[in-house]
C-alpha positions, 0 to 999 in steps of 0.5 A: 375857232370855228369847228366843222360840224357837218354830219354824215346822215345824208350820205348815200341819199342824194340822187344826182339828176342826169343833167348834173350826173358827172359832179361826183366824177369831177369831185374826184379829180383835183383838177377842180382845185385850180380851176375857178369855174369848177370850184364855182360849180360846187360852191354854187350848190350851197355856199355856206355848206361849201365853207363848212366842209372846208371846200371839199366837194366829195364831202359836199356832195355826200351831205347836200340836201336833195332839194339843192341838187334838184334846184340846180338841175333845172337852173339854165344858168347853172347848167350852162356853166356845168356843160362848159366846165365839163367840156373843159375838163374832158378836153384837158384830160384827153389832150394829146398835143401837150408840151411834153409830147411836143418836146419829147416824142420819144418818151412814149410809155415812159414814167417818172416816179416822184416820191415825196413825204408830203403832198400839199394839194388843197386844204381839205387834204392835209397830207402836208406840213408846210413848204415841202408838201406844197411844192410837191403839190405844185410840182404835180399840178404843173406836171399834169398841165404840161402832160408829163408822165409823172406818178406821185408816191406818198403816204395816206396820213389818216390824221394828217398834220395837226390842227392848231388852236391857241389858249388864253395865253397864246400857247399852241394847242394841237389836235388831230382829226381823222380823215375818212377815205369815204369823204376824200377824193381817193379810191383804192387801187385794186390788183389783177384779182379785183381785190384791194392791192396790198404790199408788204414791208418787213419790220422787226419780227413782223410784216407790215401790210400796206394798202394803196390808194390813188388820188387823181391830180388832173392827168397825174395819179398819186399813190398813197401808202396806208398802214391802217389795215385789218392785217396789222396790229393796232400799233402798226395801224397808226404808223402812217397816222401823222406826219413827222412824229418824233418817235424814232421807231415810228419815223424809220418805219414811215420812211420804209413805208414810203421808200420801200413800200412805194417801190413795191407798190409800183412794181405790183401795179406793173409800173416800171419807171424810167426815172426815179425822183426823190423829193428830199431824203425821206424816201431814200430807202427806195435806193436800198430796195431797188439795189436789192431787187437787182441783186436778187435778179442776178446782178452783181452789187456794183452793177446794181448800184450803177443802174440804180444811180443812173436812173435816180434824181435827188432834190435836197431841201435842207441847208443845215446839216442837223436838219437832215434825217439820220438814224442810230446804228441800233435802229439800222441793225433792227430795221435794215439788217435784211438788206445786207444779206439781200445785197450780199455785203457785210454790215460794215459795208452797209453802214458805209453806204451812208455813215456819218459821225454822231454824238453817241456813235455812227449814224445812217444819213438818208441825205448821204444815201440819196446823194451818193446813189443818185446820178443827178442832184439839185438844190432848190435855189442858186444860193442853196445849191452853193450851200449844199456844195459846201455841206456835202463837199466831203463826198467828192474830196477830189473835186473843187467845191464849185465842181461838187455835182449838185446843181440847182433848179429854183422852186416855182409855184403853180400859178393857177392854184395861187392866183386870185381869180380877180387878178386872173380876170385882169390877165385875161383882159390885158395879157390875152385870152391864152395867157395860161399857155404862156406862163413861163414866157417873159415877153407875155408878162411885160403886158402887165404894164398895160393894165390901167393903174386904177383897175389894178388898184381897185382889184387889190383894194377889193382883195384887201377888204376881203382879207379883213372881212375873212379875219373878222368873220371866221373868229380865227384871229388874235388881235387885229380888232382895229385893222382896216383896208386902208392901212399898209398891211404886212403879212408874215405866214410860214412855219414858226421855227427859230431860224425864220425869225418871226419876231425880228420886226419886234426886235426894238419894240419902241421903234416898232410901236412908233412905226405902228402908231403913226396916225399919218402912215397907218401900219398893220401886221398879220401873222400866221403859222404853226410850230411843230409840236416838239419845237418849244422855241417856235411855240414861244415865238407864237406866244410872243406874237399873240401877246403883242397882238393883244397889247394895248400899245398895239392898238388892235393893229397886229393879228395872229391867225390860228390854224394856218392852212392853204385857205388862210394862205390864199387870203393873206397872199391875195390881200396884204400889201407887203410879204415879209420874210426874215430867215437867218441867211442862208438857212432858207433853201428857197421858200415859195410863199413870196413867189405866190404873193408876187404874182398877185402884185404883193411886194416882197420885203425879204432877207437876201436868202432862198429864191429872193437873190434871184428874184429881186430886180431893184424895183419889185420889192426890197432886200433886207440886210446885206450879203455878209453873215455874222458868226454871232446870231445876235449881231446878225439880228441887230443888223437885219432889224436895223435894215428892216426898220430903215426900209419901212421908215424911208422906203415902204411907208412913204411910197405906199402913202404917196398918192396922186389927186385920184388917191392912187399910189402911182409909184407903188403900182409901178412896183406891183406891176414889176413884181407880177411881170418879173416873178411870175414867169421865172418862178412858176412851177411851169418853168420849174418842171420844164427844167426838171424835164430838160436838165434832170429827167431826160439825162437820167433816162439816157443814163438809165438806158446805158445802165450806168452814170458817166 
């Protein structure tokens, strides 16, 4: 696998000619990441170097030779693009007539604080492990587009999530790369004294000093907590180094950094949110800090609880009880005992705030804490909301299960971040020049059906060829030596863990090989994904796929792509024909990769889980299996595998290879257009964030003004 080897010797030497002097400013705002014209400005400086720096414009500008800058500074074509792009950027940043200002004119100076343990904004910023982080990134970008007064709060993980390489036997090896802030689009937050801002969080027997960084995402700032400061000992400096460590002391410390440190950082910056949104339970310690601050300011405990609950929104993502974060009572005593005194309650009352039974005693559940002390709560799909109501019905014993107060806001994706620019040109031509202003307008998307079949197929064929070339050129794929751009290509890319069942299509190898090796209906698969370093079952799934990909029986028509990230994801989402999703129902809370695939015309072949029961309309893809759920996982696997094979044999392959005299798969193209037109408006982050505003943020602000939740 190719490693980045660009040195830093040129840093500080480049002098930006006046004609292109705002390139560093543009590089420090993630607006460029979802604007193709801005990305081209950086790529056109040096396309090979752009790839070598993993599409990081700050890094690019630090190492690019002066001669390259001088060349483009006198290139009329480049300067025209530069002027147009910077004009678009300025217009975007200062715009006052945004959707939010039009809909909520009384929100002047109000702020929504959005806490998340991950922010997946771009492959060059690995502050994310998977779907939760990518969702947070898309939420932030959509909030920026809509003019929502959102501020994000997260952590600056100096080593990010791990990089993946595969050994000769297909086993996963992990390594981490240190992120130097100088090469990232982040800047230190400074206090009133002009010095870098510091906040302090109490840990057992010591104070943890945190510095605060700002990452600008269009109009939305994201503040990142960082424990790597000179005031801390070497061990504490590593507390925010990596995501999702298995060490329980480190884990609870990270949750305190996010929840408590984040609250204190906002206070130190003079930011007073009207609404506090917890994206998953990892930031739930914010509740303790906010209650304690109110009690210390003179409020009684119950009034403090009412006020905090009224202004708090919680989004749960976990449909399995065991997947929710919990800490042993001994850790709670060690790390949280000060809150009992600050709140004026007993130890027993404190544990009762979020107590759940554990194998070896009582546990303190962050999800329970978040659910009990938020006024509004939601799951991330209609199905997931029902699952959550069943999981947590004991918190509201007086209510019928259907009345448990957990609603749903189905996840969506930031269209411009995940749409192929080539497909975007078709939209510009046939949907109208202002299609981006109508992303959640279903009527606008009906115009997709006016796109000529041959033009849509030509673009899709180009993207498919681009995917094949990507896999070959980067030397990142196991197997796949004989993959081609004419064969039906199925993609599967996500976290490798047991319930996602990456190996379901291999359940009956004889049947799988028969499908794969039919010379009249050629079929090929591309897999990608990482398993958590502690997930041995997930690692075994990767090894299984790798063995299959290199076996003689598969004939070079199965590939596994190493080191899955957003760049790899885009190539797959743009270039495959079918997106495969096989979770064990109902354990997929939502999933968004299929939504990203669909807006590019890729057809979903998915279990009826997560968002797909809401998205499937009978003509935009296929549903695997039925609604029934077996208590026996093996029985369920047999049923679902049989359904998957039958669909491939009788529906997917025949439809793809049914061609007219122009070699166009007309029925397939009808489905592609249905996929784009039905999924894009309903499952966009634009629609999602608007729903959060109308159904969650606005009511929460109203409750907060009253000081209670009714």
